[in-house]
N, C-alpha and C positions, 0 to 999 in steps of 0.2 A: 156486215153493218147494214142497218135498215136504210131505206131511201130517205126517210125523214131525218134521221141522224146525220146522214151524209150531206143533205141539203143544209142543215143547221151548221155543221162544221164548215162547209164551203162559205156560207154567209159570214161566219165568225172570222175566218181567215181573210176574207176580202175586207172586212171592217178593220181588222188589225193592220193589214197592209196600207189601207187608206190613212189610218192614224199615223203610221210610221212616215209616210210620205209628207204629211202635213206638219210633222214635228220639225222644228228648226232649231233644236238645241245645239249650240256650237260646241258643247263639251262631248258630244257623241263622236265615237270613232267612225269615220266615214267608211272604212273598209269593213268593219263589223256590221254596220248598218246595211251596206250593200249585200253582204253575205246573208243576213237575215231576210232581206227582201227576196233574194234569189231562192232561199229555202221556202219561203211562203208562196212564191210564184210557182215553184215546182210542185208543191203539195196541192195547190189549187188546180193545176193542170191534171195531176193524177186523179183527183176527185172528180173533175169534170169528165174525164175519160171513163172512170168507173161508173158514174151515173149514166153515161150514154150507153154503156154496155150492159148495165144491170137489167133492163127489161128483157133483153135477149137471153140472159142467163136464167130468168124466171121461166121462160118458155121451153127450157131444156128438160121438161118432165118426160116420162116414158110416153112414147107415141101410142096412139090407139091402134089396134090391128088394121083399121081401115086406112091409116096413114102410111102403113108399111108398103114398100115396093114389092110387087109380086115377083116370083122367080121367073127367069127367062122363059122357061117352058110354058108358063101361063100367059106371059105378056105378048107372045108372038102369034097368038090365036090358036095354037095347037092345044089339044087336050092333055098332052103329056103321057098318054097311055102307051105310046110306043117307046118311051124312054125308060131304060132299065136303071134301077137304083145302082149306083157305083159300088155300094157295099155288098151287093148280092153277087156271089160267084157265078161265073158262066158255066153252063152245062158242058160236059166233056165233048159232045158232038160239035159244039160251036168253037172249040179251041183249035180244031184242025184247020 
């Protein structure tokens, strides 16, 4: 859902809740009215959380190579030249 649509829905739900609270129709079932208000309040809360988290979700694109953390062999100052690739088998003389 887009940010604008979420904002519009949130505003609409708030207006609806406000109108329900201002309505003093004695023929209304108080339990049903309370349930409806609870549903509206829960939905408003869900949308507010979603709107708060949405900008963080937009920044979850693929990181650029400069943003990636270098491997430990590069970050401790060593060149990594003395480190053997674990996929390379050891020569027979080093196995003894």
